[in-house]
C-alpha positions in Angstrom: 9.9 27.8 10.2 11.7 27.7 6.8 15.4 28.1 7.4 16.3 28.4 3.7 12.9 29.8 2.6 10.5 28.2 0.2 10.6 27.7 -3.6 8.1 29.0 -6.2 5.6 26.3 -5.2 5.9 27.0 -1.5 8.0 23.9 -0.7 10.6 24.0 2.0 14.1 24.3 0.4 15.9 23.0 3.4 13.8 19.8 3.4 14.3 19.3 -0.3 18.1 19.7 0.1 18.2 17.1 2.9 16.1 14.7 0.8 18.3 15.4 -2.2 21.3 14.1 -0.3 19.9 10.6 -0.7 20.0 10.8 -4.5 23.5 12.5 -4.4 24.9 9.7 -2.2 23.2 6.9 -4.1 24.4 8.1 -7.5 27.8 9.1 -6.3 28.7 5.9 -4.5 27.1 3.7 -7.2 29.1 5.5 -9.9 32.3 5.2 -8.0 31.8 1.4 -7.6 31.0 0.9 -11.3 34.0 3.1 -12.3 36.3 1.2 -10.0 35.3 -2.2 -11.3 35.5 -1.2 -15.0 38.8 0.7 -14.6 40.4 -2.2 -12.8 39.3 -4.7 -15.5 40.6 -2.5 -18.3 43.6 -0.8 -16.7 45.0 -3.8 -14.9 44.6 -6.2 -17.8 46.1 -3.7 -20.2 49.0 -2.7 -18.1 49.8 -6.3 -16.9 49.7 -8.1 -20.2 51.1 -5.3 -22.4 52.2 -5.8 -26.0 49.6 -5.9 -28.7 46.8 -6.4 -26.3 47.7 -3.2 -24.5 48.0 -1.3 -27.8 44.6 -2.5 -28.9 42.8 -1.7 -25.6 44.4 1.7 -25.4 43.3 2.6 -28.9 39.7 1.7 -27.9 40.1 3.9 -24.8 41.4 6.7 -27.0 38.3 6.5 -29.2 36.1 6.5 -26.1 37.8 9.5 -24.6 37.6 11.4 -27.9 33.9 11.9 -27.5 32.8 14.9 -25.3 31.8 13.5 -21.9 28.5 15.5 -21.7 27.5 14.3 -25.2 28.0 10.6 -24.2 26.1 11.1 -20.9 23.2 12.8 -22.6 23.1 10.1 -25.4 23.2 7.2 -22.9 20.5 8.7 -20.7 18.3 9.5 -23.7 18.6 6.0 -25.1 17.9 4.3 -21.7 14.9 6.7 -21.1 14.9 7.9 -17.6 11.3 9.1 -18.1 10.0 5.6 -18.5 8.4 3.4 -15.9 8.1 0.2 -17.9 10.5 -2.7 -18.4 12.8 -4.5 -16.0 12.6 -2.6 -12.7 11.3 0.4 -14.6 14.5 0.7 -16.7 12.6 1.2 -19.9 13.9 -2.1 -21.4 13.3 -5.8 -21.0 10.4 -7.7 -19.4 8.1 -5.8 -17.1 9.1 -7.4 -13.8 10.2 -6.0 -10.4 8.7 -3.4 -8.0 6.5 -0.8 -9.5 8.6 2.4 -9.4 5.5 4.6 -9.2 4.7 3.4 -5.7 6.6 2.3 -2.6 9.6 3.6 -0.7 11.8 6.4 -2.2 14.6 3.8 -3.1 12.4 1.8 -5.4 10.7 5.0 -6.6 14.0 6.4 -7.8 15.8 3.1 -8.5 15.2 3.0 -12.3 16.4 6.5 -13.0 19.3 6.4 -10.6 20.4 3.2 -12.1 20.4 4.7 -15.6 22.3 7.7 -14.4 24.9 5.5 -12.6 25.4 3.4 -15.8 25.8 6.5 -18.0 28.2 8.2 -15.6 30.2 5.0 -14.9 30.7 4.2 -18.5 31.9 7.8 -19.3 34.2 8.2 -16.3 35.8 4.7 -16.5 37.8 5.6 -19.6 40.0 8.2 -17.9 40.2 6.2 -14.6 41.5 3.2 -16.5 44.5 5.2 -17.7 45.5 6.0 -14.1 45.1 2.3 -13.2 47.1 1.2 -16.1 49.9 3.6 -15.1 50.0 2.3 -11.6 49.9 -1.3 -12.9 52.9 -0.7 -15.1 54.9 0.7 -12.2 53.9 -2.4 -10.0 54.5 -4.8 -12.8 58.3 -4.3 -12.9 58.9 -4.7 -9.2 61.2 -7.6 -8.1 58.5 -9.3 -6.1 56.3 -9.7 -9.3 59.3 -11.2 -11.1 59.9 -13.5 -8.2 56.3 -14.7 -8.3 56.7 -15.4 -12.0 59.9 -17.4 -11.5 58.1 -19.5 -8.8 55.4 -20.4 -11.3 52.6 -18.3 -10.0 49.7 -17.9 -12.5 48.7 -14.5 -14.0 45.5 -14.5 -12.0 47.4 -15.1 -8.7 49.9 -12.4 -9.5 47.2 -9.9 -10.3 45.1 -10.7 -7.3 47.8 -11.1 -4.7 50.5 -8.6 -5.9 49.3 -6.1 -8.4 45.8 -5.1 -7.2 46.7 -4.8 -3.4 49.7 -2.5 -4.3 47.6 -0.2 -6.5 44.7 0.1 -4.0 46.1 3.4 -2.5 45.9 4.9 -6.0 42.4 3.5 -6.5 41.1 4.9 -3.2 42.4 8.4 -4.0 41.0 8.1 -7.6 37.6 7.0 -6.2 37.3 10.0 -4.0 38.0 12.4 -6.9 35.6 10.5 -9.1 32.9 10.8 -6.4 33.1 14.6 -6.6 33.0 14.5 -10.4 29.9 12.1 -10.3 28.0 14.5 -8.0 28.7 17.4 -10.4 27.7 15.4 -13.4 24.5 14.2 -11.8 23.6 17.8 -10.9 24.3 18.8 -14.5 22.0 16.3 -16.1 19.3 16.9 -13.5 19.6 20.7 -14.2 19.1 19.9 -17.9 15.9 18.0 -17.0 16.8 14.5 -18.3 18.2 13.0 -15.1 16.3 12.1 -11.9 13.2 14.2 -12.2 10.7 12.4 -10.0 12.5 13.1 -6.7 14.1 16.3 -5.3 17.7 16.7 -6.5 20.1 19.6 -6.1 20.5 20.0 -9.8 16.8 20.0 -10.4 16.3 22.7 -7.7 18.5 25.0 -9.9 16.4 24.6 -13.0 12.9 25.5 -14.0 11.4 28.7 -12.6 14.5 29.1 -10.4 16.4 30.5 -13.3 14.0 33.3 -13.8 13.2 34.0 -10.2 16.7 33.8 -8.8 17.5 37.3 -10.1 15.2 38.8 -7.5 15.2 35.9 -5.0 18.8 34.8 -4.8 18.3 32.3 -2.1 16.4 30.0 -4.5 19.7 29.2 -6.3 22.1 30.0 -3.5 21.4 27.2 -1.1 21.2 24.3 -3.6 24.4 25.6 -5.2 26.1 25.8 -1.9 25.1 22.2 -1.1 26.7 21.0 -4.4 29.8 23.2 -3.8 30.4 22.1 -0.2 29.8 18.4 -1.1 32.3 18.4 -3.9 34.8 20.6 -2.0 34.7 18.3 1.1 35.1 15.1 -1.1 38.1 16.7 -2.9 39.7 17.6 0.4 39.2 14.1 1.6 40.9 12.8 -1.6 43.8 15.1 -1.1 44.2 14.0 2.6 44.0 10.3 1.6 46.8 10.9 -1.0 49.0 12.4 1.7 48.3 9.5 4.1 48.5 6.6 1.6 51.5 7.8 -0.6 54.7 6.9 1.3 56.6 9.6 -0.5 54.4 12.3 1.1 54.3 10.8 4.7 55.8 13.2 7.2 55.9 16.1 4.8 53.4 18.1 6.9 
Protein backbone atom coordinates (compact mmCIF):
# COMPACT_ATOMS: atom_id res chain seq x y z
CA UNK A 1 0.00 0.00 0.00
CA UNK A 2 2.77 2.43 0.92
CA UNK A 3 5.63 1.99 -1.54
CA UNK A 4 8.08 4.22 0.35
CA UNK A 5 6.56 3.69 3.80
CA UNK A 6 4.96 6.34 6.01
CA UNK A 7 6.44 9.20 7.99
CA UNK A 8 6.22 9.84 11.75
CA UNK A 9 2.64 11.11 11.33
CA UNK A 10 1.49 8.14 9.24
CA UNK A 11 1.49 10.08 5.93
CA UNK A 12 2.41 8.29 2.70
CA UNK A 13 5.96 9.31 1.73
CA UNK A 14 5.48 8.44 -1.95
CA UNK A 15 2.44 10.73 -2.24
CA UNK A 16 4.27 13.56 -0.49
CA UNK A 17 7.25 13.21 -2.84
CA UNK A 18 4.94 13.34 -5.87
CA UNK A 19 3.15 16.42 -4.53
CA UNK A 20 6.50 17.99 -3.69
CA UNK A 21 7.45 17.82 -7.39
CA UNK A 22 4.98 20.66 -8.02
CA UNK A 23 6.81 23.00 -5.67
CA UNK A 24 10.20 21.90 -6.98
CA UNK A 25 9.19 22.59 -10.59
CA UNK A 26 7.46 25.86 -9.72
CA UNK A 27 10.40 27.27 -7.76
CA UNK A 28 13.04 25.90 -10.13
CA UNK A 29 11.47 27.19 -13.34
CA UNK A 30 10.45 30.51 -11.77
CA UNK A 31 13.96 31.07 -10.45
CA UNK A 32 15.55 30.25 -13.81
CA UNK A 33 13.26 32.71 -15.61
CA UNK A 34 14.08 35.47 -13.13
CA UNK A 35 17.82 34.72 -13.23
CA UNK A 36 17.77 34.72 -17.05
CA UNK A 37 16.05 38.12 -17.23
CA UNK A 38 18.27 39.76 -14.62
CA UNK A 39 21.52 38.28 -15.95
CA UNK A 40 20.66 39.37 -19.50
CA UNK A 41 19.92 42.92 -18.37
CA UNK A 42 23.12 43.22 -16.34
CA UNK A 43 25.50 41.06 -18.39
CA UNK A 44 24.54 42.23 -21.88
CA UNK A 45 24.46 45.93 -21.01
CA UNK A 46 27.76 45.70 -19.14
CA UNK A 47 29.57 43.73 -21.82
CA UNK A 48 28.14 45.66 -24.76
CA UNK A 49 28.68 49.25 -23.63
CA UNK A 50 31.93 48.59 -21.73
CA UNK A 51 34.09 51.44 -20.44
CA UNK A 52 33.23 53.18 -17.19
CA UNK A 53 29.72 51.75 -17.22
CA UNK A 54 31.10 48.21 -17.34
CA UNK A 55 33.59 49.01 -14.56
CA UNK A 56 30.87 50.46 -12.30
CA UNK A 57 28.42 47.60 -12.88
CA UNK A 58 31.04 44.93 -12.31
CA UNK A 59 32.13 46.49 -9.03
CA UNK A 60 28.50 46.33 -7.88
CA UNK A 61 28.41 42.68 -8.94
CA UNK A 62 31.63 42.08 -6.99
CA UNK A 63 30.02 43.52 -3.87
CA UNK A 64 26.90 41.40 -4.40
CA UNK A 65 28.95 38.22 -4.87
CA UNK A 66 31.08 38.93 -1.80
CA UNK A 67 28.17 38.09 0.50
CA UNK A 68 27.67 34.38 1.29
CA UNK A 69 24.80 33.07 -0.82
CA UNK A 70 23.03 31.29 2.04
CA UNK A 71 23.24 34.46 4.17
CA UNK A 72 21.58 36.55 1.45
CA UNK A 73 18.87 33.94 0.87
CA UNK A 74 18.07 33.65 4.57
CA UNK A 75 18.01 37.44 4.95
CA UNK A 76 15.72 38.04 1.98
CA UNK A 77 13.34 35.25 2.99
CA UNK A 78 13.24 36.54 6.58
CA UNK A 79 12.55 40.13 5.48
CA UNK A 80 9.78 39.11 3.08
CA UNK A 81 8.20 36.80 5.70
CA UNK A 82 7.20 33.49 4.15
CA UNK A 83 5.12 32.74 7.25
CA UNK A 84 2.73 35.63 6.62
CA UNK A 85 -0.65 35.38 4.90
CA UNK A 86 -1.36 39.09 4.69
CA UNK A 87 -0.57 41.79 2.14
CA UNK A 88 -0.61 41.72 -1.64
CA UNK A 89 -1.37 38.09 -2.66
CA UNK A 90 -0.22 37.05 0.79
CA UNK A 91 3.32 38.35 0.26
CA UNK A 92 3.41 39.98 3.68
CA UNK A 93 3.72 43.47 2.16
CA UNK A 94 1.39 45.97 0.50
CA UNK A 95 -2.43 46.17 0.36
CA UNK A 96 -4.39 43.05 1.25
CA UNK A 97 -5.75 42.17 -2.18
CA UNK A 98 -5.67 38.98 -4.24
CA UNK A 99 -6.78 35.39 -3.53
CA UNK A 100 -6.70 34.25 0.06
CA UNK A 101 -3.68 31.93 0.27
CA UNK A 102 -5.26 29.98 3.13
CA UNK A 103 -7.97 28.48 0.91
CA UNK A 104 -8.29 27.39 -2.71
CA UNK A 105 -6.14 25.38 -5.09
CA UNK A 106 -2.57 24.37 -4.20
CA UNK A 107 -1.15 27.00 -6.58
CA UNK A 108 -2.75 29.94 -4.76
CA UNK A 109 -2.19 28.25 -1.44
CA UNK A 110 1.55 28.17 -2.03
CA UNK A 111 1.84 31.21 -4.33
CA UNK A 112 2.99 33.76 -1.71
CA UNK A 113 5.76 31.62 -0.27
CA UNK A 114 6.95 30.24 -3.61
CA UNK A 115 7.08 33.79 -4.98
CA UNK A 116 9.21 34.96 -2.06
CA UNK A 117 11.57 31.99 -2.45
CA UNK A 118 11.83 32.61 -6.21
CA UNK A 119 12.66 36.29 -5.65
CA UNK A 120 15.31 35.45 -3.06
CA UNK A 121 16.96 32.71 -5.13
CA UNK A 122 16.74 34.73 -8.35
CA UNK A 123 18.43 37.79 -6.87
CA UNK A 124 21.23 35.70 -5.36
CA UNK A 125 21.94 33.51 -8.40
CA UNK A 126 21.72 36.32 -10.96
CA UNK A 127 25.07 37.83 -9.91
CA UNK A 128 27.21 34.89 -10.95
CA UNK A 129 25.10 34.24 -14.07
CA UNK A 130 25.58 37.85 -15.23
CA UNK A 131 29.34 37.29 -15.33
CA UNK A 132 28.90 34.39 -17.75
CA UNK A 133 26.54 36.45 -19.90
CA UNK A 134 28.98 39.37 -19.90
CA UNK A 135 31.80 37.10 -21.06
CA UNK A 136 29.67 35.73 -23.92
CA UNK A 137 28.63 39.28 -24.85
CA UNK A 138 32.26 40.44 -25.02
CA UNK A 139 33.09 37.60 -27.39
CA UNK A 140 30.10 38.42 -29.60
CA UNK A 141 30.68 42.16 -29.46
CA UNK A 142 33.96 42.01 -31.44
CA UNK A 143 32.62 39.90 -34.33
CA UNK A 144 32.66 41.47 -37.80
CA UNK A 145 28.89 41.32 -38.26
CA UNK A 146 28.42 43.54 -35.19
CA UNK A 147 30.91 46.04 -36.57
CA UNK A 148 29.11 45.90 -39.93
CA UNK A 149 25.79 46.65 -38.25
CA UNK A 150 27.36 49.66 -36.50
CA UNK A 151 28.77 50.96 -39.80
CA UNK A 152 25.34 50.65 -41.41
CA UNK A 153 23.91 52.86 -38.65
CA UNK A 154 22.01 50.28 -36.61
CA UNK A 155 20.99 51.45 -33.16
CA UNK A 156 22.35 49.87 -29.99
CA UNK A 157 18.94 48.34 -29.25
CA UNK A 158 18.75 46.72 -32.68
CA UNK A 159 22.29 45.34 -32.46
CA UNK A 160 21.61 43.88 -29.01
CA UNK A 161 18.26 42.35 -29.95
CA UNK A 162 19.14 41.13 -33.44
CA UNK A 163 22.81 40.19 -33.16
CA UNK A 164 24.06 39.89 -29.58
CA UNK A 165 21.27 38.11 -27.70
CA UNK A 166 20.50 35.49 -30.41
CA UNK A 167 24.19 34.53 -30.55
CA UNK A 168 24.57 34.10 -26.79
CA UNK A 169 21.37 32.08 -26.38
CA UNK A 170 23.17 28.68 -26.52
CA UNK A 171 25.23 29.82 -23.54
CA UNK A 172 22.11 31.05 -21.79
CA UNK A 173 20.27 27.75 -22.33
CA UNK A 174 23.11 25.72 -20.85
CA UNK A 175 23.46 28.19 -17.97
CA UNK A 176 19.71 27.98 -17.29
CA UNK A 177 19.80 24.20 -16.94
CA UNK A 178 22.69 24.41 -14.48
CA UNK A 179 20.92 27.14 -12.51
CA UNK A 180 17.81 24.96 -12.36
CA UNK A 181 19.69 22.29 -10.44
CA UNK A 182 21.18 24.92 -8.14
CA UNK A 183 17.74 26.41 -7.48
CA UNK A 184 16.30 23.00 -6.55
CA UNK A 185 19.11 22.41 -4.06
CA UNK A 186 18.75 25.91 -2.59
CA UNK A 187 14.98 25.53 -2.19
CA UNK A 188 15.46 22.18 -0.46
CA UNK A 189 18.03 23.80 1.85
CA UNK A 190 15.83 26.64 3.06
CA UNK A 191 12.84 24.31 3.39
CA UNK A 192 15.02 21.99 5.48
CA UNK A 193 15.88 24.99 7.69
CA UNK A 194 12.16 25.67 8.16
CA UNK A 195 11.94 29.15 6.62
CA UNK A 196 10.93 28.27 3.08
CA UNK A 197 7.65 26.77 1.88
CA UNK A 198 6.27 25.14 5.00
CA UNK A 199 2.53 24.93 4.24
CA UNK A 200 2.88 22.29 1.51
CA UNK A 201 4.94 19.08 1.18
CA UNK A 202 8.45 19.78 -0.11
CA UNK A 203 11.44 17.49 -0.40
CA UNK A 204 13.61 19.62 1.89
CA UNK A 205 10.88 19.84 4.51
CA UNK A 206 10.55 16.04 4.52
CA UNK A 207 14.19 15.79 5.66
CA UNK A 208 13.71 18.12 8.63
CA UNK A 209 11.78 17.89 11.88
CA UNK A 210 11.44 14.49 13.46
CA UNK A 211 13.07 12.85 10.46
CA UNK A 212 16.49 13.92 11.72
CA UNK A 213 16.00 11.95 14.94
CA UNK A 214 14.09 8.97 13.54
CA UNK A 215 16.20 8.42 10.40
CA UNK A 216 18.91 6.73 12.46
CA UNK A 217 16.66 3.72 13.01
CA UNK A 218 14.28 4.27 10.07
CA UNK A 219 16.58 5.16 7.18
CA UNK A 220 13.83 5.23 4.56
CA UNK A 221 12.43 8.45 6.08
CA UNK A 222 15.45 10.38 4.75
CA UNK A 223 16.49 8.03 1.94
CA UNK A 224 13.61 8.58 -0.48
CA UNK A 225 13.32 12.40 -0.25
CA UNK A 226 17.09 12.61 -0.52
CA UNK A 227 17.08 10.37 -3.58
CA UNK A 228 14.37 12.52 -5.16
CA UNK A 229 16.54 15.64 -4.76
CA UNK A 230 19.67 13.84 -5.97
CA UNK A 231 18.04 12.32 -9.06
CA UNK A 232 16.37 15.61 -10.03
CA UNK A 233 19.59 17.61 -9.80
CA UNK A 234 21.66 14.86 -11.45
CA UNK A 235 19.21 14.57 -14.35
CA UNK A 236 19.13 18.33 -14.90
CA UNK A 237 22.92 18.59 -14.81
CA UNK A 238 23.21 15.77 -17.35
CA UNK A 239 20.70 17.63 -19.53
CA UNK A 240 22.82 20.77 -19.30
CA UNK A 241 25.95 18.84 -20.27
CA UNK A 242 24.18 17.28 -23.26
CA UNK A 243 22.84 20.67 -24.38
CA UNK A 244 26.35 22.10 -24.19
CA UNK A 245 27.63 19.36 -26.49
CA UNK A 246 24.78 19.94 -28.95
CA UNK A 247 24.77 23.75 -28.96
CA UNK A 248 28.54 24.39 -28.86
CA UNK A 249 29.82 24.08 -32.46
CA UNK A 250 33.32 23.28 -31.20
CA UNK A 251 32.02 20.11 -29.52
CA UNK A 252 29.76 18.83 -32.32
CA UNK A 253 30.87 15.48 -33.64
CA UNK A 254 33.29 14.95 -30.76
CA UNK A 255 31.33 11.92 -29.60
